[in-house]
C-alpha positions in Angstrom: -10.3 16.1 -33.4 -8.0 19.2 -33.8 -4.3 20.1 -31.6 -6.8 23.2 -30.1 -8.4 20.1 -28.4 -6.4 17.4 -27.5 -5.9 17.4 -23.9 -2.3 16.8 -22.6 -2.5 14.3 -19.4 0.3 15.1 -17.6 2.6 12.0 -15.8 4.5 11.7 -13.1 7.3 9.8 -12.1 7.5 6.8 -9.7 9.5 8.4 -6.9 7.7 11.6 -7.1 4.9 9.6 -7.1 5.9 7.6 -4.2 7.1 10.8 -2.0 3.6 11.7 -2.4 1.3 11.4 0.9 4.8 10.2 2.8 4.2 10.7 6.8 0.6 10.7 5.6 -1.1 8.2 4.2 -1.0 3.9 4.1 -1.7 2.1 2.0 -4.3 -1.3 3.0 -3.4 -4.1 0.2 -4.7 -7.5 0.6 -2.1 -10.0 0.1 -2.2 -13.7 0.0 0.4 -15.7 2.8 2.6 -16.6 -0.4 3.5 -13.1 -0.7 4.2 -12.8 2.9 8.1 -13.0 2.6 8.6 -10.8 -0.6 6.8 -7.8 1.8 8.4 -8.3 5.1 11.9 -10.7 4.3 11.6 -10.9 8.4 8.0 -12.3 8.8 8.6 -16.6 9.6 6.9 -19.1 7.1 3.3 -19.0 7.3 0.4 -21.9 6.1 0.6 -20.9 1.8 -3.2 -19.7 0.6 -3.4 -17.3 3.7 -5.8 -14.4 2.9 -3.7 -11.1 5.3 -3.8 -7.3 5.1 -0.3 -5.7 4.4 -0.4 -1.8 6.1 2.3 -0.1 4.0 3.9 3.6 3.9 2.5 5.4 0.7 6.5 4.7 -0.1 6.1 0.8 -0.4 7.9 0.8 3.2 6.6 -2.6 4.9 4.7 -1.7 8.3 2.3 -4.3 9.3 0.9 -7.1 8.5 -2.4 -9.4 10.1 -5.1 -11.2 9.2 -8.5 -8.6 9.5 -8.5 -5.5 6.9 -10.1 -3.5 10.2 -6.7 -4.1 12.3 -4.7 -2.8 9.6 -7.2 0.5 9.3 -7.1 1.1 13.0 -3.4 0.3 13.2 -3.0 3.4 10.5 -5.1 5.6 12.5 -3.0 5.4 15.4 -0.1 5.6 13.7 -1.4 9.3 12.2 -1.8 8.2 8.7 -4.2 8.2 6.6 -5.7 4.4 5.1 -6.7 4.0 1.8 -7.2 0.8 -0.1 -5.3 -0.9 -3.4 -6.2 -3.4 -5.6 
């Protein structure tokens, strides 16, 4: 491959990436109850090993935690946020 055919991949800083979609996009992420207090420090201790779903703002700000993916998605729509899934 010569220089004329190289493709440059643009990079985006973590700060710029976090700001993209602010106030418009929310992420639905599957979590374990073991990780609950890391994302939601104010949450009470609950049984370990439970499957939960977190709704996070585009910048990672915690919004909601629930045991139902559909509830997390519905909450995003209620707040005029477009939900996307993170794996």
